[in-house]
C-alpha positions, 0 to 999 in steps of 0.5 A: 830625655830623662826624669821630665813630667809626662803630664806636661801640657804642650801645644805645638802650633806649626802649619806644615802637616809633615812637621807637625808629624815630626814633632809629635814623634819625636815628643813621643820618643822623649816621653811627651804628649802634645796637642797639635795646631795647624795655625796660630788661630786655631792654637790660640783657641785651643789654649783659651779652652785649655791652659798650656805650661809649653807652646811651641810655635812657628813663626810664618802661619796663615790667619795669625802669624806666630809673632801675633800668638806669642804676644797674645798668649803672653798677654793672656797667659803669662806663665806660658814658656814659649819655644819659637822656631822659624826657617825665615828667622832674623836677628831682630825677630829673634830679639823681638821674640825674646823681648815678647817673653819667648824661651828660646829661639830654634832656626829651621831646619830644626835639628832635633837634638838641639830641640831635645836640649832646648825643651829639656831645659824649658821644661827643668824650669817650669818645673822649678817655677811649679815647686817654687810656686808650691812651697811659697804657697805652703810657706803661706799656709804654715805662715797663717797656721802658725798665726792661728796657733798664736792666736789660739794660745793667746785667747786660750791662756786668757780663757783658762787662766781666770777659771783656774785662778779661782778654783786655786783661790777658793780651793785654798780658802776651803782648806782653811777649815772654814764652814757653814754659809760662806764655804757654801758660797765659795763652793758655788763660785768654784762650781761655776768656774769648772762649769766654765773650763768644762764649757772651753773643753766642749767647744774644743771637742766640737772643733775637733770634730768639725776639722775631722768631718764628723758632724753627723746629723740625727734630724727630727721635727720639731718646734722652733719656739720651744727651742728658742724658750729653752734658751731664753730661760737658761740665759735669763739671769744674763739677760736680767743683769743686762737689762735687755728686752728680749722679743721672740717673734714667731709662730708657736706652731712653727715646725721644721726638720734639723739635728734639734741638739746641734741647731739648739747650738746654733740658737744659742751661740747667736743669741749669746752673741747678741747678748754679749755685743748688746749694750745694757738696755738694748733690744734683741729680736728672735724671729722665725719664719716659713718662706716657701719651702725654707725656714728663716731664723733671724737673731738682731740686735741693737748692738755695735754692729760689723764693719763690712769689712769684718763680715767674713772674718767673723766666721773664722776661727778664733777670730774676735772683733776686738783685738786679741791683746785687750781679750777679756773672759766674760759671759755675763759683761758687754763685749766680754771675750770668748774662745772666737770659736762660736760663729765657726761652729754655727756656720758648719752646723748650718752647712751640714743642714745644707742651709746658710748663714749671713750677717746683716747690718752696720757699724752702730747700727746693730747686727742681724744674722739671718740663718735659712735652711730647707724646711725638710732637711736630707738624712745625715750630713 
């Protein structure tokens, strides 16, 4: 017997010790190894502890017959292949076993030339099925990757087109020898668009770091409230334009240990997300508290909320609540689009700190993102 996978898991159920020994000897000669069971009940218990790819079983055994074993195994582990052997077989029993899912039926006294041929063909079927499953899984992965790539291209083209178009138009205007206050305003517009492009490039760099598992941490102990105040100051113009009411609900003395720069990214993404999905005039609450040995950080809004079936998806890379076809770029407007990577970055940073992030709320009643972190994090990721 050649070209067989010696790691194939085989179980032999045979109540006659000499025949078990012969099976063990021949299987080893063919480069295969098997576990041996003295009866059907023992074989079933072994199979429940360890999955097997091939079962070779006698029909006439004490405690549990081979017929019972075949039916039970096929019920519990339908992918297992079964070869039945017996010295008292009939056509009716053979037909019954084949209907129950047995691969082949071998009569006793066993011809091991015949047994070698049957086992080889059975193992070829097992390997073929394994390869098919592997290829199906790979095809599914490639399909998901292709869908993600298409979504990435669609969103990125939207995100890049607007700032690039603005930059091109402003440059064209400036090239017409404009001067004075109007030219200065054009330069400011150009600067904001360039900044937008820089943010997109920065997000893609963060994603490349996440993908290559390079999220190293530089922990320090710092107060949380000043960090949140920094972010609110940076977003103050947008918050004022949208008429949003923000309540910063945390003790000024609340300290904890984390990578400050990376945790600032977490706070930024969650607050910006709340701003984006809260209608004009809505409310946002940013809270932080110590609970036992954990720090609980929350960002709650009175926005559109998230359907239950979407709560796991929102952390997927490039995922957007709105349809990609209706994607529009805006950092200021209600439900403005983005790259769809912010929450993915949040989840990865929180995980690197040995914490968790979850979202609560129902559609129409707002959302609350809850980040739970240990008060004192270990060094590094």
